[in-house]
N, CA, C, O and CB atoms as a CASP TS submission, in Angstrom:
PFRMAT TS
TARGET T0000
AUTHOR 0000-0000-0000
METHOD Language model
MODEL 1
PARENT N/A
ATOM      1  N   MET     1     106.528 125.681  87.462  1.00  0.00           N
ATOM      2  CA  MET     1     105.448 124.898  86.890  1.00  0.00           C
ATOM      3  C   MET     1     105.870 124.226  85.590  1.00  0.00           C
ATOM      4  O   MET     1     105.413 123.122  85.293  1.00  0.00           O
ATOM      5  CB  MET     1     104.236 125.776  86.653  1.00  0.00           C
ATOM      6  N   ALA     2     106.734 124.871  84.809  1.00  0.00           N
ATOM      7  CA  ALA     2     107.168 124.286  83.547  1.00  0.00           C
ATOM      8  C   ALA     2     107.942 122.999  83.789  1.00  0.00           C
ATOM      9  O   ALA     2     107.764 122.019  83.067  1.00  0.00           O
ATOM     10  CB  ALA     2     108.025 125.280  82.761  1.00  0.00           C
ATOM     11  N   ALA     3     108.799 123.001  84.802  1.00  0.00           N
ATOM     12  CA  ALA     3     109.573 121.798  85.118  1.00  0.00           C
ATOM     13  C   ALA     3     108.653 120.668  85.566  1.00  0.00           C
ATOM     14  O   ALA     3     108.873 119.504  85.232  1.00  0.00           O
ATOM     15  CB  ALA     3     110.616 122.097  86.210  1.00  0.00           C
ATOM     16  N   GLU     4     107.635 121.021  86.314  1.00  0.00           N
ATOM     17  CA  GLU     4     106.673 120.025  86.794  1.00  0.00           C
ATOM     18  C   GLU     4     105.956 119.367  85.620  1.00  0.00           C
ATOM     19  O   GLU     4     105.805 118.145  85.591  1.00  0.00           O
ATOM     20  CB  GLU     4     105.649 120.674  87.749  1.00  0.00           C
ATOM     21  N   SER     5     105.518 120.157  84.664  1.00  0.00           N
ATOM     22  CA  SER     5     104.817 119.579  83.519  1.00  0.00           C
ATOM     23  C   SER     5     105.774 118.794  82.633  1.00  0.00           C
ATOM     24  O   SER     5     105.374 117.806  82.018  1.00  0.00           O
ATOM     25  CB  SER     5     104.128 120.676  82.705  1.00  0.00           C
ATOM     26  N   ALA     6     107.035 119.221  82.559  1.00  0.00           N
ATOM     27  CA  ALA     6     108.021 118.486  81.764  1.00  0.00           C
ATOM     28  C   ALA     6     108.248 117.106  82.366  1.00  0.00           C
ATOM     29  O   ALA     6     108.389 116.128  81.632  1.00  0.00           O
ATOM     30  CB  ALA     6     109.354 119.267  81.682  1.00  0.00           C
ATOM     31  N   LEU     7     108.286 117.016  83.681  1.00  0.00           N
ATOM     32  CA  LEU     7     108.465 115.725  84.333  1.00  0.00           C
ATOM     33  C   LEU     7     107.264 114.816  84.089  1.00  0.00           C
ATOM     34  O   LEU     7     107.427 113.608  83.915  1.00  0.00           O
ATOM     35  CB  LEU     7     108.686 115.913  85.835  1.00  0.00           C
ATOM     36  N   LYS     8     106.073 115.381  84.074  1.00  0.00           N
ATOM     37  CA  LYS     8     104.877 114.585  83.844  1.00  0.00           C
ATOM     38  C   LYS     8     104.823 114.069  82.416  1.00  0.00           C
ATOM     39  O   LYS     8     104.272 112.998  82.163  1.00  0.00           O
ATOM     40  CB  LYS     8     103.633 115.398  84.152  1.00  0.00           C
ATOM     41  N   GLU     9     105.393 114.825  81.478  1.00  0.00           N
ATOM     42  CA  GLU     9     105.345 114.452  80.070  1.00  0.00           C
ATOM     43  C   GLU     9     106.405 113.414  79.708  1.00  0.00           C
ATOM     44  O   GLU     9     106.254 112.699  78.717  1.00  0.00           O
ATOM     45  CB  GLU     9     105.519 115.681  79.207  1.00  0.00           C
ATOM     46  N   ARG    10     107.467 113.323  80.494  1.00  0.00           N
ATOM     47  CA  ARG    10     108.562 112.407  80.209  1.00  0.00           C
ATOM     48  C   ARG    10     108.087 110.962  80.371  1.00  0.00           C
ATOM     49  O   ARG    10     107.345 110.642  81.300  1.00  0.00           O
ATOM     50  CB  ARG    10     109.767 112.692  81.134  1.00  0.00           C
ATOM     51  N   GLU    11     108.516 110.114  79.475  1.00  0.00           N
ATOM     52  CA  GLU    11     108.147 108.703  79.557  1.00  0.00           C
ATOM     53  C   GLU    11     108.909 108.041  80.687  1.00  0.00           C
ATOM     54  O   GLU    11     110.065 108.368  80.954  1.00  0.00           O
ATOM     55  CB  GLU    11     108.422 107.981  78.224  1.00  0.00           C
ATOM     56  N   ARG    12     108.243 107.102  81.348  1.00  0.00           N
ATOM     57  CA  ARG    12     108.900 106.363  82.421  1.00  0.00           C
ATOM     58  C   ARG    12     109.899 105.388  81.810  1.00  0.00           C
ATOM     59  O   ARG    12     109.677 104.845  80.727  1.00  0.00           O
ATOM     60  CB  ARG    12     107.859 105.611  83.304  1.00  0.00           C
ATOM     61  N   ASP    13     110.999 105.177  82.518  1.00  0.00           N
ATOM     62  CA  ASP    13     111.977 104.207  82.051  1.00  0.00           C
ATOM     63  C   ASP    13     112.429 103.333  83.225  1.00  0.00           C
ATOM     64  O   ASP    13     111.848 103.389  84.309  1.00  0.00           O
ATOM     65  CB  ASP    13     113.190 104.921  81.395  1.00  0.00           C
ATOM     66  N   ALA    14     113.453 102.539  83.001  1.00  0.00           N
ATOM     67  CA  ALA    14     113.930 101.596  84.021  1.00  0.00           C
ATOM     68  C   ALA    14     114.388 102.325  85.288  1.00  0.00           C
ATOM     69  O   ALA    14     114.244 101.793  86.389  1.00  0.00           O
ATOM     70  CB  ALA    14     115.083 100.746  83.462  1.00  0.00           C
ATOM     71  N   ARG    15     114.935 103.531  85.146  1.00  0.00           N
ATOM     72  CA  ARG    15     115.381 104.287  86.328  1.00  0.00           C
ATOM     73  C   ARG    15     114.200 104.606  87.226  1.00  0.00           C
ATOM     74  O   ARG    15     114.304 104.505  88.449  1.00  0.00           O
ATOM     75  CB  ARG    15     116.098 105.590  85.910  1.00  0.00           C
ATOM     76  N   ASP    16     113.083 104.989  86.637  1.00  0.00           N
ATOM     77  CA  ASP    16     111.888 105.305  87.429  1.00  0.00           C
ATOM     78  C   ASP    16     111.408 104.084  88.204  1.00  0.00           C
ATOM     79  O   ASP    16     111.017 104.187  89.367  1.00  0.00           O
ATOM     80  CB  ASP    16     110.761 105.827  86.520  1.00  0.00           C
ATOM     81  N   GLU    17     111.442 102.933  87.551  1.00  0.00           N
ATOM     82  CA  GLU    17     111.023 101.703  88.208  1.00  0.00           C
ATOM     83  C   GLU    17     111.969 101.364  89.360  1.00  0.00           C
ATOM     84  O   GLU    17     111.526 100.927  90.422  1.00  0.00           O
ATOM     85  CB  GLU    17     110.970 100.544  87.197  1.00  0.00           C
ATOM     86  N   GLU    18     113.261 101.563  89.151  1.00  0.00           N
ATOM     87  CA  GLU    18     114.245 101.285  90.197  1.00  0.00           C
ATOM     88  C   GLU    18     114.075 102.251  91.365  1.00  0.00           C
ATOM     89  O   GLU    18     114.189 101.844  92.522  1.00  0.00           O
ATOM     90  CB  GLU    18     115.675 101.378  89.634  1.00  0.00           C
ATOM     91  N   ILE    19     113.806 103.507  91.084  1.00  0.00           N
ATOM     92  CA  ILE    19     113.568 104.500  92.141  1.00  0.00           C
ATOM     93  C   ILE    19     112.353 104.102  92.973  1.00  0.00           C
ATOM     94  O   ILE    19     112.399 104.169  94.201  1.00  0.00           O
ATOM     95  CB  ILE    19     113.363 105.912  91.533  1.00  0.00           C
ATOM     96  N   GLU    20     111.292 103.698  92.333  1.00  0.00           N
ATOM     97  CA  GLU    20     110.089 103.278  93.051  1.00  0.00           C
ATOM     98  C   GLU    20     110.359 102.040  93.893  1.00  0.00           C
ATOM     99  O   GLU    20     109.882 101.940  95.023  1.00  0.00           O
ATOM    100  CB  GLU    20     108.949 103.005  92.069  1.00  0.00           C
ATOM    101  N   ARG    21     111.120 101.098  93.350  1.00  0.00           N
ATOM    102  CA  ARG    21     111.462  99.884  94.091  1.00  0.00           C
ATOM    103  C   ARG    21     112.284 100.237  95.334  1.00  0.00           C
ATOM    104  O   ARG    21     112.041  99.708  96.418  1.00  0.00           O
ATOM    105  CB  ARG    21     112.243  98.897  93.189  1.00  0.00           C
ATOM    106  N   LEU    22     113.256 101.132  95.166  1.00  0.00           N
ATOM    107  CA  LEU    22     114.106 101.523  96.294  1.00  0.00           C
ATOM    108  C   LEU    22     113.333 102.310  97.345  1.00  0.00           C
ATOM    109  O   LEU    22     113.569 102.138  98.541  1.00  0.00           O
ATOM    110  CB  LEU    22     115.284 102.347  95.800  1.00  0.00           C
ATOM    111  N   LYS    23     112.417 103.167  96.916  1.00  0.00           N
ATOM    112  CA  LYS    23     111.576 103.903  97.875  1.00  0.00           C
ATOM    113  C   LYS    23     110.743 102.940  98.703  1.00  0.00           C
ATOM    114  O   LYS    23     110.593 103.117  99.912  1.00  0.00           O
ATOM    115  CB  LYS    23     110.654 104.902  97.141  1.00  0.00           C
ATOM    116  N   ALA    24     110.203 101.923  98.050  1.00  0.00           N
ATOM    117  CA  ALA    24     109.405 100.923  98.759  1.00  0.00           C
ATOM    118  C   ALA    24     110.274 100.162  99.760  1.00  0.00           C
ATOM    119  O   ALA    24     109.838  99.870 100.873  1.00  0.00           O
ATOM    120  CB  ALA    24     108.750  99.944  97.761  1.00  0.00           C
ATOM    121  N   LYS    25     111.504  99.841  99.358  1.00  0.00           N
ATOM    122  CA  LYS    25     112.419  99.119 100.248  1.00  0.00           C
ATOM    123  C   LYS    25     112.767  99.970 101.462  1.00  0.00           C
ATOM    124  O   LYS    25     112.802  99.457 102.580  1.00  0.00           O
ATOM    125  CB  LYS    25     113.703  98.715  99.496  1.00  0.00           C
ATOM    126  N   VAL    26     113.023 101.257 101.264  1.00  0.00           N
ATOM    127  CA  VAL    26     113.303 102.163 102.378  1.00  0.00           C
ATOM    128  C   VAL    26     112.108 102.206 103.325  1.00  0.00           C
ATOM    129  O   VAL    26     112.283 102.215 104.543  1.00  0.00           O
ATOM    130  CB  VAL    26     113.636 103.586 101.860  1.00  0.00           C
ATOM    131  N   GLY    27     110.917 102.231 102.786  1.00  0.00           N
ATOM    132  CA  GLY    27     109.708 102.214 103.609  1.00  0.00           C
ATOM    133  C   GLY    27     109.610 100.944 104.441  1.00  0.00           C
ATOM    134  O   GLY    27     109.265 100.998 105.621  1.00  0.00           O
ATOM    135  N   GLU    28     109.914  99.799 103.831  1.00  0.00           N
ATOM    136  CA  GLU    28     109.884  98.529 104.552  1.00  0.00           C
ATOM    137  C   GLU    28     110.901  98.521 105.688  1.00  0.00           C
ATOM    138  O   GLU    28     110.591  98.096 106.801  1.00  0.00           O
ATOM    139  CB  GLU    28     110.155  97.365 103.594  1.00  0.00           C
ATOM    140  N   ILE    29     112.108  98.988 105.408  1.00  0.00           N
ATOM    141  CA  ILE    29     113.162  99.005 106.424  1.00  0.00           C
ATOM    142  C   ILE    29     112.799  99.957 107.559  1.00  0.00           C
ATOM    143  O   ILE    29     113.049  99.661 108.727  1.00  0.00           O
ATOM    144  CB  ILE    29     114.510  99.413 105.799  1.00  0.00           C
ATOM    145  N   THR    30     112.212 101.091 107.215  1.00  0.00           N
ATOM    146  CA  THR    30     111.791 102.056 108.236  1.00  0.00           C
ATOM    147  C   THR    30     110.749 101.439 109.157  1.00  0.00           C
ATOM    148  O   THR    30     110.832 101.588 110.376  1.00  0.00           O
ATOM    149  CB  THR    30     111.230 103.330 107.581  1.00  0.00           C
ATOM    150  N   MET    31     109.777 100.754 108.588  1.00  0.00           N
ATOM    151  CA  MET    31     108.732 100.109 109.389  1.00  0.00           C
ATOM    152  C   MET    31     109.342  99.029 110.285  1.00  0.00           C
ATOM    153  O   MET    31     108.972  98.909 111.452  1.00  0.00           O
ATOM    154  CB  MET    31     107.641  99.497 108.474  1.00  0.00           C
ATOM    155  N   ALA    32     110.271  98.246 109.743  1.00  0.00           N
ATOM    156  CA  ALA    32     110.912  97.200 110.535  1.00  0.00           C
ATOM    157  C   ALA    32     111.689  97.812 111.699  1.00  0.00           C
ATOM    158  O   ALA    32     111.637  97.297 112.816  1.00  0.00           O
ATOM    159  CB  ALA    32     111.848  96.352 109.654  1.00  0.00           C
ATOM    160  N   ASN    33     112.406  98.899 111.448  1.00  0.00           N
ATOM    161  CA  ASN    33     113.161  99.566 112.507  1.00  0.00           C
ATOM    162  C   ASN    33     112.234 100.086 113.594  1.00  0.00           C
ATOM    163  O   ASN    33     112.525  99.936 114.780  1.00  0.00           O
ATOM    164  CB  ASN    33     113.990 100.716 111.931  1.00  0.00           C
ATOM    165  N   GLU    34     111.131 100.691 113.205  1.00  0.00           N
ATOM    166  CA  GLU    34     110.184 101.212 114.190  1.00  0.00           C
ATOM    167  C   GLU    34     109.619 100.080 115.042  1.00  0.00           C
ATOM    168  O   GLU    34     109.440 100.229 116.251  1.00  0.00           O
ATOM    169  CB  GLU    34     109.042 101.975 113.492  1.00  0.00           C
ATOM    170  N   SER    35     109.344  98.960 114.406  1.00  0.00           N
ATOM    171  CA  SER    35     108.837  97.801 115.137  1.00  0.00           C
ATOM    172  C   SER    35     109.880  97.290 116.128  1.00  0.00           C
ATOM    173  O   SER    35     109.548  96.961 117.267  1.00  0.00           O
ATOM    174  CB  SER    35     108.437  96.681 114.160  1.00  0.00           C
ATOM    175  N   LEU    36     111.132  97.225 115.698  1.00  0.00           N
ATOM    176  CA  LEU    36     112.193  96.759 116.582  1.00  0.00           C
ATOM    177  C   LEU    36     112.393  97.703 117.764  1.00  0.00           C
ATOM    178  O   LEU    36     112.587  97.247 118.891  1.00  0.00           O
ATOM    179  CB  LEU    36     113.494  96.611 115.808  1.00  0.00           C
ATOM    180  N   TYR    37     112.348  99.005 117.521  1.00  0.00           N
ATOM    181  CA  TYR    37     112.486  99.962 118.616  1.00  0.00           C
ATOM    182  C   TYR    37     111.336  99.818 119.612  1.00  0.00           C
ATOM    183  O   TYR    37     111.546  99.944 120.818  1.00  0.00           O
ATOM    184  CB  TYR    37     112.540 101.398 118.070  1.00  0.00           C
ATOM    185  N   ALA    38     110.137  99.560 119.126  1.00  0.00           N
ATOM    186  CA  ALA    38     108.995  99.355 120.018  1.00  0.00           C
ATOM    187  C   ALA    38     109.194  98.097 120.860  1.00  0.00           C
ATOM    188  O   ALA    38     108.902  98.097 122.056  1.00  0.00           O
ATOM    189  CB  ALA    38     107.686  99.255 119.208  1.00  0.00           C
ATOM    190  N   LYS    39     109.689  97.029 120.243  1.00  0.00           N
ATOM    191  CA  LYS    39     109.942  95.791 120.976  1.00  0.00           C
ATOM    192  C   LYS    39     111.033  95.994 122.023  1.00  0.00           C
ATOM    193  O   LYS    39     110.919  95.490 123.141  1.00  0.00           O
ATOM    194  CB  LYS    39     110.338  94.666 120.008  1.00  0.00           C
ATOM    195  N   ILE    40     112.078  96.719 121.676  1.00  0.00           N
ATOM    196  CA  ILE    40     113.143  97.021 122.635  1.00  0.00           C
ATOM    197  C   ILE    40     112.560  97.786 123.816  1.00  0.00           C
ATOM    198  O   ILE    40     112.888  97.503 124.968  1.00  0.00           O
ATOM    199  CB  ILE    40     114.283  97.838 121.963  1.00  0.00           C
ATOM    200  N   GLY    41     111.706  98.742 123.532  1.00  0.00           N
ATOM    201  CA  GLY    41     111.078  99.526 124.593  1.00  0.00           C
ATOM    202  C   GLY    41     110.268  98.650 125.524  1.00  0.00           C
ATOM    203  O   GLY    41     110.306  98.836 126.740  1.00  0.00           O
ATOM    204  N   MET    42     109.539  97.702 124.975  1.00  0.00           N
ATOM    205  CA  MET    42     108.738  96.798 125.813  1.00  0.00           C
ATOM    206  C   MET    42     109.637  95.903 126.656  1.00  0.00           C
ATOM    207  O   MET    42     109.344  95.656 127.826  1.00  0.00           O
ATOM    208  CB  MET    42     107.805  95.936 124.942  1.00  0.00           C
ATOM    209  N   LEU    43     110.720  95.420 126.077  1.00  0.00           N
ATOM    210  CA  LEU    43     111.636  94.550 126.813  1.00  0.00           C
ATOM    211  C   LEU    43     112.330  95.290 127.950  1.00  0.00           C
ATOM    212  O   LEU    43     112.707  94.686 128.954  1.00  0.00           O
ATOM    213  CB  LEU    43     112.675  93.965 125.869  1.00  0.00           C
ATOM    214  N   ARG    44     112.492  96.569 127.792  1.00  0.00           N
ATOM    215  CA  ARG    44     113.147  97.378 128.826  1.00  0.00           C
ATOM    216  C   ARG    44     112.115  98.032 129.742  1.00  0.00           C
ATOM    217  O   ARG    44     112.398  99.049 130.375  1.00  0.00           O
ATOM    218  CB  ARG    44     114.039  98.457 128.182  1.00  0.00           C
ATOM    219  N   GLY    45     110.953  97.466 129.810  1.00  0.00           N
ATOM    220  CA  GLY    45     109.925  97.953 130.712  1.00  0.00           C
ATOM    221  C   GLY    45     109.305  99.270 130.283  1.00  0.00           C
ATOM    222  O   GLY    45     108.944 100.097 131.120  1.00  0.00           O
ATOM    223  N   GLY    46     109.183  99.462 128.986  1.00  0.00           N
ATOM    224  CA  GLY    46     108.557 100.680 128.487  1.00  0.00           C
ATOM    225  C   GLY    46     109.482 101.868 128.443  1.00  0.00           C
ATOM    226  O   GLY    46     109.082 102.957 128.031  1.00  0.00           O
ATOM    227  N   ARG    47     110.719 101.672 128.865  1.00  0.00           N
ATOM    228  CA  ARG    47     111.695 102.778 128.829  1.00  0.00           C
ATOM    229  C   ARG    47     112.503 102.641 127.547  1.00  0.00           C
ATOM    230  O   ARG    47     113.407 101.810 127.463  1.00  0.00           O
ATOM    231  CB  ARG    47     112.642 102.768 130.101  1.00  0.00           C
ATOM    232  N   LEU    48     112.184 103.437 126.572  1.00  0.00           N
ATOM    233  CA  LEU    48     112.828 103.328 125.273  1.00  0.00           C
ATOM    234  C   LEU    48     114.329 103.551 125.388  1.00  0.00           C
ATOM    235  O   LEU    48     114.782 104.646 125.723  1.00  0.00           O
ATOM    236  CB  LEU    48     112.220 104.325 124.294  1.00  0.00           C
ATOM    237  N   LEU    49     115.086 102.516 125.111  1.00  0.00           N
ATOM    238  CA  LEU    49     116.544 102.525 125.141  1.00  0.00           C
ATOM    239  C   LEU    49     117.108 103.059 126.453  1.00  0.00           C
ATOM    240  O   LEU    49     118.174 103.674 126.471  1.00  0.00           O
ATOM    241  CB  LEU    49     117.069 103.347 123.999  1.00  0.00           C
ATOM    242  N   ALA    50     116.399 102.824 127.541  1.00  0.00           N
ATOM    243  CA  ALA    50     116.875 103.258 128.852  1.00  0.00           C
ATOM    244  C   ALA    50     118.130 102.476 129.202  1.00  0.00           C
ATOM    245  O   ALA    50     118.309 101.334 128.780  1.00  0.00           O
ATOM    246  CB  ALA    50     115.782 103.066 129.940  1.00  0.00           C
ATOM    247  N   GLY    51     118.985 103.106 129.973  1.00  0.00           N
ATOM    248  CA  GLY    51     120.200 102.454 130.402  1.00  0.00           C
ATOM    249  C   GLY    51     121.335 102.610 129.423  1.00  0.00           C
ATOM    250  O   GLY    51     122.462 102.210 129.713  1.00  0.00           O
ATOM    251  N   ARG    52     121.069 103.164 128.308  1.00  0.00           N
ATOM    252  CA  ARG    52     122.098 103.391 127.304  1.00  0.00           C
ATOM    253  C   ARG    52     122.733 104.739 127.566  1.00  0.00           C
ATOM    254  O   ARG    52     122.035 105.748 127.666  1.00  0.00           O
ATOM    255  CB  ARG    52     121.516 103.319 125.868  1.00  0.00           C
ATOM    256  N   ARG    53     124.039 104.764 127.677  1.00  0.00           N
ATOM    257  CA  ARG    53     124.730 106.019 127.990  1.00  0.00           C
ATOM    258  C   ARG    53     125.623 106.420 126.831  1.00  0.00           C
ATOM    259  O   ARG    53     126.211 105.577 126.153  1.00  0.00           O
ATOM    260  CB  ARG    53     125.561 105.885 129.286  1.00  0.00           C
ATOM    261  N   LEU    54     125.709 107.694 126.622  1.00  0.00           N
ATOM    262  CA  LEU    54     126.577 108.230 125.587  1.00  0.00           C
ATOM    263  C   LEU    54     127.990 108.353 126.128  1.00  0.00           C
ATOM    264  O   LEU    54     128.181 108.764 127.273  1.00  0.00           O
ATOM    265  CB  LEU    54     126.064 109.592 125.085  1.00  0.00           C
ATOM    266  N   ARG    55     128.950 108.013 125.346  1.00  0.00           N
ATOM    267  CA  ARG    55     130.344 108.174 125.743  1.00  0.00           C
ATOM    268  C   ARG    55     130.811 109.554 125.346  1.00  0.00           C
ATOM    269  O   ARG    55     130.410 110.091 124.313  1.00  0.00           O
ATOM    270  CB  ARG    55     131.239 107.089 125.106  1.00  0.00           C
ATOM    271  N   LYS    56     131.660 110.119 126.175  1.00  0.00           N
ATOM    272  CA  LYS    56     132.197 111.455 125.866  1.00  0.00           C
ATOM    273  C   LYS    56     133.557 111.357 125.237  1.00  0.00           C
ATOM    274  O   LYS    56     134.160 112.379 124.910  1.00  0.00           O
ATOM    275  CB  LYS    56     132.274 112.314 127.119  1.00  0.00           C
TER
END
């Protein structure tokens, strides 16, 4: 709990802003990837990545 309160008391700086910006970017990329996988699934007749084989 002490560490938690210490983090809350610390002033925000440029690193915090950059972390928030990067988290938002990761969220955007994740959403885009999910959308693309859904589109691929529809193009393949609802079979998500069907026909793709793993190489041994």
